[in-house]
C-alpha positions as CSV (number, residue, x, y, z in Angstrom):
1,M,3.1,139.3,28.4
2,V,4.0,142.8,27.5
3,V,4.4,141.8,23.8
4,I,1.0,140.2,23.8
5,D,-0.6,143.2,25.4
6,R,1.1,145.5,22.8
7,L,0.0,143.3,19.9
8,T,-3.6,143.4,21.3
9,Q,-3.5,147.2,21.5
10,I,-2.2,147.4,17.9
11,R,-4.9,145.1,16.7
12,Q,-7.6,147.0,18.5
13,S,-6.3,150.4,17.1
14,L,-6.5,149.0,13.5
15,H,-10.0,147.5,13.7
16,W,-11.1,149.9,10.9
17,L,-8.4,148.8,8.4
18,P,-9.9,145.6,7.1
19,L,-13.1,147.4,6.1
20,L,-11.2,150.2,4.4
21,L,-9.0,147.7,2.4
22,A,-12.0,145.6,1.4
23,R,-14.0,148.7,0.3
24,I,-11.2,150.2,-1.7
25,N,-10.1,147.0,-3.4
26,V,-13.6,145.7,-4.2
27,G,-14.5,149.2,-5.5
28,L,-11.4,149.2,-7.7
29,F,-12.1,145.7,-8.9
30,F,-15.6,146.6,-10.1
31,S,-14.5,150.0,-11.5
32,I,-11.7,148.5,-13.5
33,S,-13.8,145.5,-14.6
34,G,-16.6,147.9,-15.7
35,Y,-14.1,150.1,-17.6
36,N,-12.7,147.1,-19.4
37,K,-16.1,145.9,-20.4
38,L,-17.0,149.3,-21.7
39,F,-13.8,150.2,-23.6
40,V,-11.8,147.0,-24.4
41,P,-13.4,145.3,-27.5
42,A,-12.4,141.8,-26.5
43,N,-14.1,142.3,-23.1
44,Q,-17.1,143.9,-24.7
45,A,-17.6,140.8,-26.8
46,A,-17.0,138.4,-23.8
47,M,-19.6,140.3,-21.7
48,L,-22.1,140.2,-24.6
49,E,-21.6,136.5,-25.1
50,T,-22.0,135.8,-21.4
51,M,-25.2,137.8,-21.3
52,R,-26.5,135.8,-24.3
53,Q,-25.5,132.4,-22.9
54,A,-27.1,133.3,-19.5
55,G,-30.4,134.2,-21.2
56,I,-30.4,137.8,-19.9
57,P,-33.0,139.8,-21.8
58,F,-31.8,142.6,-24.2
59,P,-28.1,141.5,-24.0
60,E,-26.8,144.3,-26.1
61,F,-28.3,146.9,-23.8
62,N,-27.7,145.1,-20.6
63,A,-24.0,144.4,-21.3
64,V,-23.3,148.1,-21.6
65,F,-25.7,149.0,-18.8
66,V,-24.2,146.6,-16.3
67,A,-20.6,147.6,-17.3
68,M,-21.6,151.3,-16.7
69,L,-23.0,150.4,-13.3
70,E,-19.9,148.4,-12.4
71,F,-17.6,151.3,-13.5
72,A,-19.6,154.1,-11.8
73,F,-20.6,152.4,-8.5
74,G,-17.3,150.6,-8.2
75,G,-15.6,154.0,-8.3
76,L,-18.0,155.4,-5.7
77,L,-17.5,152.4,-3.5
78,G,-13.7,152.8,-3.6
79,L,-14.1,156.5,-2.6
80,G,-16.5,155.6,0.1
81,L,-19.1,157.9,-1.5
82,L,-22.7,156.6,-1.4
83,T,-21.2,153.4,0.0
84,R,-24.3,151.6,1.0
85,P,-26.3,152.2,-2.2
86,S,-23.2,151.4,-4.3
87,A,-22.6,148.1,-2.4
88,L,-26.3,147.2,-2.8
89,I,-26.3,147.8,-6.5
90,L,-23.1,145.8,-7.0
91,L,-24.5,143.1,-4.8
92,A,-27.5,142.8,-7.1
93,I,-25.2,142.5,-10.1
94,V,-23.1,139.8,-8.3
95,G,-26.3,138.0,-7.4
96,V,-27.5,137.9,-10.9
97,A,-24.1,136.9,-12.2
98,T,-23.9,134.1,-9.6
99,F,-27.3,132.5,-10.4
100,A,-27.3,133.2,-14.2
101,D,-23.8,132.2,-15.0
102,G,-21.5,131.2,-12.1
103,I,-23.7,128.5,-10.6
104,H,-23.6,126.6,-14.0
105,K,-19.9,126.1,-13.6
106,I,-20.5,123.7,-10.7
107,P,-20.3,120.1,-11.8
108,A,-23.5,118.1,-11.7
109,G,-24.0,115.1,-9.4
110,L,-22.2,116.4,-6.4
111,G,-23.3,115.8,-2.8
112,P,-24.5,118.8,-0.8
113,L,-21.2,119.5,0.9
114,D,-19.2,119.2,-2.3
115,W,-21.7,121.4,-4.1
116,Y,-21.5,124.0,-1.3
117,D,-17.7,123.9,-1.5
118,W,-17.8,124.6,-5.2
119,F,-20.4,127.3,-4.7
120,L,-18.2,129.1,-2.2
121,Y,-15.3,128.8,-4.6
122,L,-17.0,131.0,-7.1
123,P,-15.5,134.5,-7.1
124,E,-18.9,136.0,-7.4
125,V,-19.8,134.5,-4.0
126,L,-16.8,136.0,-2.3
127,Y,-17.4,139.4,-3.8
128,G,-21.1,139.1,-2.7
129,L,-20.1,138.4,0.9
130,L,-17.7,141.3,0.9
131,L,-20.3,143.6,-0.6
132,F,-22.8,142.5,2.0
133,W,-20.4,143.3,4.8
134,I,-19.6,146.7,3.3
135,W,-23.4,147.4,2.9
136,C,-24.0,146.5,6.5
137,A,-20.9,148.4,7.9
138,G,-20.9,151.5,5.6
139,A,-17.8,153.4,4.4
140,G,-16.0,153.4,7.7
141,R,-13.0,155.6,8.2
142,L,-11.5,157.6,5.4
143,G,-14.7,157.5,3.3
144,A,-16.4,160.4,1.7
145,D,-19.7,159.4,3.3
146,Q,-18.3,160.3,6.7
147,L,-17.5,163.8,5.5
148,M,-20.9,164.2,3.9
149,S,-22.8,163.1,7.0
150,K,-20.9,165.6,9.1
151,R,-21.8,168.4,6.7
152,W,-25.4,167.2,6.0
153,P,-26.6,165.1,9.0
154,A,-29.9,164.3,7.2
155,L,-28.0,162.2,4.6
156,Q,-26.8,159.8,7.3
157,R,-29.9,157.6,7.0
158,F,-29.2,157.0,3.3
159,I,-25.4,156.5,3.3
């Protein structure tokens, strides 16, 4: 019983860790992805082609614009700086990617449960769920938002 009690105490003392790991890793993913779409020619071409195939207006502009948003707001998210606005912007990007491109990867003619299974298997959906959680929860421990809200309490309603 002592072992179970101790494990319960450890689990409860680390309740903040999953949010921290999710925020940092999702932020790094988007920042690295955005960087590669901005500065790696093969990734630039792939992003532009995806935008064209998805029918996104002004694909040349939007490919660079979205890559810049991913790079910048992914970095901010990883740092826990402007966490909620960053998560919301990245969530919008993921939503557009899901419905403009990702959803077309699901085979036609599936029943509702099989379709839903394929839908949940899309990486954009998982990132969207993580971003929604981060948007709801905020930066958590070890985020720059926490330091900023202590210094400037009025900012707390925005971050």
